[in-house]
C-alpha positions in Angstrom: -3.8 -24.4 -15.6 -4.0 -27.2 -13.0 -1.0 -27.9 -10.7 -1.5 -31.7 -10.6 -0.3 -32.0 -14.2 3.2 -30.9 -13.1 5.7 -32.5 -10.8 6.5 -29.4 -8.8 5.7 -25.8 -8.3 9.0 -24.8 -9.9 8.3 -26.8 -13.0 4.8 -25.3 -13.2 6.1 -21.7 -12.8 8.8 -22.2 -15.4 6.3 -23.7 -17.9 3.7 -20.9 -17.5 6.3 -18.2 -17.4 7.8 -19.4 -20.7 4.4 -18.9 -22.3 3.5 -15.6 -20.7 6.2 -13.0 -21.6 5.1 -9.5 -22.7 2.3 -9.6 -25.3 1.7 -13.3 -24.7 0.0 -12.6 -21.4 -3.6 -13.9 -21.4 -6.5 -11.5 -21.7 -7.2 -12.1 -18.0 -6.0 -14.4 -15.2 -7.8 -17.5 -14.2 -11.0 -17.1 -12.1 -10.1 -17.3 -8.4 -11.8 -20.4 -6.8 -9.4 -21.3 -4.0 -9.8 -19.9 -0.5 -6.3 -18.3 -0.5 -4.0 -16.5 -3.0 -0.3 -16.1 -2.6 1.4 -13.5 -4.9 5.1 -13.7 -5.5 6.7 -10.3 -6.5 10.4 -10.1 -7.6 12.5 -8.2 -10.1 13.4 -11.6 -11.6 12.2 -15.0 -10.5 15.1 -17.4 -9.8 14.6 -21.2 -10.0 16.2 -21.5 -6.5 13.4 -19.3 -5.1 10.7 -21.3 -6.8 12.2 -24.5 -5.4 12.3 -23.0 -1.9 8.7 -21.9 -2.2 7.7 -25.2 -3.6 9.3 -27.0 -0.6 7.6 -24.6 1.9 4.2 -25.2 0.3 4.7 -29.0 0.4 5.8 -28.8 4.0 2.7 -26.9 5.0 0.5 -29.5 3.3 -1.0 -26.9 1.0 -2.1 -27.5 -2.6 -1.5 -25.2 -5.5 -4.7 -25.4 -7.6 -3.9 -22.8 -10.2 -1.1 -20.5 -11.2 -1.1 -17.2 -13.2 1.6 -14.9 -14.4 0.4 -11.4 -13.7 3.6 -9.6 -14.8 6.7 -10.7 -16.7 8.6 -7.5 -17.3 12.3 -7.1 -17.1 12.0 -5.2 -13.8 9.0 -7.0 -12.3 7.6 -10.5 -12.2 4.3 -11.3 -10.5 3.1 -14.8 -10.0 -0.2 -15.7 -8.3 -0.8 -19.1 -6.8 -4.2 -20.2 -5.7 -3.9 -22.3 -2.5 -6.1 -24.8 -0.7 -5.2 -26.3 2.6 -5.4 -26.0 6.4 -4.1 -22.4 6.7 -4.1 -20.1 9.8 -3.6 -16.7 8.3 -1.4 -15.0 11.0 1.0 -17.9 11.3 1.2 -18.5 7.6 1.8 -14.8 7.0 4.7 -14.6 9.5 6.3 -17.7 8.0 6.0 -16.4 4.5 7.6 -13.1 5.5 10.6 -15.0 6.8 10.8 -17.1 3.7 10.5 -14.0 1.4 13.3 -12.3 3.3 15.5 -15.4 2.9 14.8 -15.6 -0.8 14.9 -11.8 -1.5 11.4 -11.9 -2.9 8.0 -10.7 -1.7 5.2 -13.1 -0.8 1.8 -11.6 -0.2 -1.0 -13.8 1.2 -4.6 -12.9 1.0 -8.0 -14.5 1.1 -9.1 -15.6 -2.4 -12.3 -13.5 -2.2 -10.2 -10.3 -1.9 -8.6 -10.8 -5.3 -11.0 -8.2 -6.8 -11.1 -4.4 -7.3 -12.2 -2.6 -4.1 -15.0 -0.1 -4.0 -13.1 2.2 -1.6 -9.4 2.6 -1.2 -8.0 4.7 1.7 -4.5 6.0 1.7 -2.1 7.6 4.2 -0.3 10.5 2.5 3.2 11.1 4.0 5.7 8.4 2.9 2.8 6.6 1.1 1.5 8.8 -1.7 4.5 11.2 -1.4 8.1 10.4 -0.6 8.3 12.8 2.4 7.1 13.5 5.9 5.8 17.1 5.4 6.0 18.2 9.0 9.7 17.2 9.1 10.4 19.1 5.9 8.6 22.2 7.2 10.6 21.9 10.5 13.9 21.8 8.6 13.1 24.9 6.6 12.0 26.6 9.8 15.3 25.8 11.5 13.7 23.5 14.1 14.3 20.2 12.5 16.4 18.9 15.4 13.8 19.9 17.9 11.0 18.2 15.9 13.2 15.1 15.5 13.6 14.9 19.3 9.8 15.1 19.8 9.3 12.3 17.3 11.9 10.2 19.1 10.1 10.8 22.4 6.9 9.6 20.8 8.6 6.5 19.5 9.8 5.7 23.0 6.2 5.9 24.2 6.7 9.1 26.2 4.2 11.0 24.0 1.2 9.8 22.0 0.6 11.0 18.5 -1.7 13.9 19.6 0.7 15.2 22.2 3.7 15.0 19.8 1.7 16.6 17.0 0.7 19.6 19.2 4.3 20.1 20.3 5.7 19.9 16.8 3.0 22.3 15.5 3.9 24.8 18.2 7.5 24.9 16.9 6.2 25.9 13.4 4.5 29.1 14.6 5.2 32.0 12.2 5.8 29.7 9.1 4.3 31.7 6.2 1.6 30.6 3.8 3.9 31.8 1.0 6.5 29.4 2.0 4.0 26.5 2.1 2.9 27.4 -1.5 6.6 27.2 -2.5 7.0 23.8 -0.9 3.9 22.1 -2.2 5.1 21.7 -5.9 8.4 20.2 -4.6 6.8 17.3 -2.8 8.1 14.1 -4.5 5.2 11.9 -5.6 5.6 8.2 -4.7 6.4 6.1 -7.8 3.3 4.3 -9.0 0.9 6.5 -7.0 -0.6 8.4 -10.0 -0.9 5.2 -12.0 -2.6 3.3 -9.1 -5.1 6.1 -8.4 -6.0 6.5 -12.1 -6.6 2.7 -12.4 -8.8 2.7 -9.3 -10.9 5.5 -10.7 -11.2 3.6 -14.0 -12.4 0.6 -12.0 -15.0 2.7 -10.3 -13.3 2.7 -7.0 -13.5 5.8 -4.8 -10.3 6.9 -3.1 -9.6 8.8 0.1 -6.6 10.4 1.8 -6.7 9.8 5.6 -3.6 11.6 6.8 -2.0 12.8 10.0 -0.5 15.4 7.6 -2.2 18.5 6.4 -5.2 19.3 4.2 -3.2 22.1 2.6 -0.9 19.6 0.9 -3.5 16.8 0.4 -5.6 19.3 -1.6 -2.6 20.3 -3.6 -2.0 16.7 -4.6 -5.7 16.2 -5.4 -5.8 19.3 -7.6 -2.5 18.7 -9.4 -1.3 15.1 -9.4 -3.6 12.4 -7.9 -7.1 11.2 -8.7 -8.4 11.5 -5.1 -12.1 11.8 -4.2 -12.1 12.4 -0.4 -9.6 14.1 1.9 -9.4 14.0 5.7 -6.3 15.5 7.3 -5.2 18.1 9.8 -6.1 21.7 9.1 -3.5 24.4 9.5 -4.5 27.6 11.3 -3.3 30.9 9.9 -3.2 34.4 11.3 -2.0 37.2 9.1 -0.6 34.8 6.5 1.4 32.8 9.0 0.9 29.6 11.1 -0.3 30.3 14.6 1.2 27.0 15.9 -2.2 26.0 17.2 -4.0 22.8 16.3 -7.6 22.6 14.9 -9.4 19.6 16.4 -10.1 16.9 15.8 -6.5 15.7 15.1 -6.3 12.8 12.6 -4.4 10.1 14.5 -4.6 6.3 14.1 -7.9 5.9 15.9 -9.5 8.7 13.8 -8.2 7.2 10.5 -10.0 3.9 11.4 -13.1 5.8 12.3 -13.1 7.8 9.1 -12.6 4.7 7.0 -15.7 3.2 8.6 -17.7 6.3 8.3 -16.9 6.8 4.6 -17.7 3.1 3.9 -21.0 3.5 5.7 -21.9 6.7 3.7 -21.2 4.8 0.5 -23.3 1.8 1.8 -20.2 -0.5 1.5 -19.2 -3.4 3.8 -15.7 -3.4 5.0 -14.8 -6.3 2.7 -15.2 -3.9 -0.2 -12.5 -1.5 1.3 -8.7 -1.6 1.2 -6.3 0.6 3.1 -2.6 1.5 2.4 -0.1 3.1 4.8 3.4 3.0 6.2 3.3 4.0 9.8 2.2 2.7 13.2 -0.7 5.2 13.2 -2.0 3.4 10.0 -2.3 0.0 11.6 -5.8 0.6 13.0 -7.2 1.2 9.5 -5.0 -1.5 7.9 -6.7 -4.1 10.2 -10.2 -3.2 9.0 -10.7 -3.8 5.3 -10.4 -6.6 2.9 -6.7 -5.8 2.5 -4.4 -3.7 4.7 -1.3 -3.0 2.7 1.8 -1.8 4.5 3.8 0.1 1.8 7.5 0.6 2.2 6.7 0.4 5.9 8.5 0.5 9.2 9.5 -3.0 10.4 6.8 -3.1 13.1 4.1 -2.1 10.6 5.3 -4.6 8.0 5.3 -7.3 10.7 1.7 -6.6 11.9 -0.1 -5.5 8.7 -2.1 -8.2 6.9 -0.2 -7.5 3.6 3.0 -5.7 2.6 4.7 -4.3 -0.5 8.3 -3.2 -0.1 10.4 -3.2 -3.3 8.0 -1.9 -5.9 5.9 1.1 -6.8 2.5 1.7 -5.3 0.9 0.4 -8.5 2.0 -3.1 -7.6 -1.1 -3.2 -5.4 -3.1 -3.8 -8.7 -1.8 -7.4 -8.7 -3.5 -7.9 -5.4 -6.8 -6.9 -7.0 -6.6 -9.8 -9.5 -5.3 -7.8 -12.5 -2.5 -8.7 -14.9 -0.3 -6.3 -16.9 -2.5 -6.7 -20.0 -5.6 -5.7 -18.1 -3.9 -2.8 -16.4 -2.5 -1.5 -19.7 -6.0 -1.7 -21.3 -7.5 0.0 -18.3 -5.1 3.0 -18.5 -4.8 3.1 -22.3 -1.2 2.1 -22.2 0.8 0.0 -24.5 1.6 -3.4 -23.0 5.3 -3.5 -22.1 5.7 0.2 -22.8 
């Protein structure tokens, strides 16, 4: 559907949305031909928000060439706009983040060429694939939660780098038993949408990797029991007599190593970086988020959200599928689900 046949973006959205509810979604969205795509995510789309976005687009001198409704559920609306115009990505992204916050929606900008399924997707684990920071949970159980929190705060102040803080925190966990770890693993809360996203990526032929500053012990548990993951790189726990020694096995997976691992895996798979996406929430994820076709900050800290190329905040991890050019009908077919179910 071409934008010039409508007087405003708001009218265009309302027209297409009225024709796209539930089972009326098309078999597939329009082919992407514009240099940029802007995806609007919201629980519900208000006309005032559409008008504000329309005004912003007009002020920037951009042209909406096509519009697609990717989702029109009661709890999630996803609208993709194809944009043409003189657009500097960094400045546009910052301005769109401010507009999104003002309108209580999410606006995700990406190059049009990235609206496709990736060949490799790399994920942080803690607070990304699971709703917990494992080392903090272990520290609480071990009775050293306050001490670990102090070390974390020191690192945030710049007094310690990730490797220094990691070694200090691990030292406090000396004596933690492997039996206790086995009891904790099944209690780790999975991030909403994570299993669905990973199953969809596997169905699309995309390989997935966990690149985590957490522990292989828990990453392997997730791979074996919950998540369709192909590759794992995380920190190894050292045991002696069934208990943690408190020592660290090098190399430590920090931000720089995550970026290096992403590049190495892509090279092993004979992939260019424009076929790779990365997802994470913390500052040590930023190096890998800056490398691929998409770098998605998920439920991220403010600094990460501000610096990452893309961000998703108010939805499950499977909302990333809209950034790969899929609508709800395609996703349902991919996963063998009933549309709207």
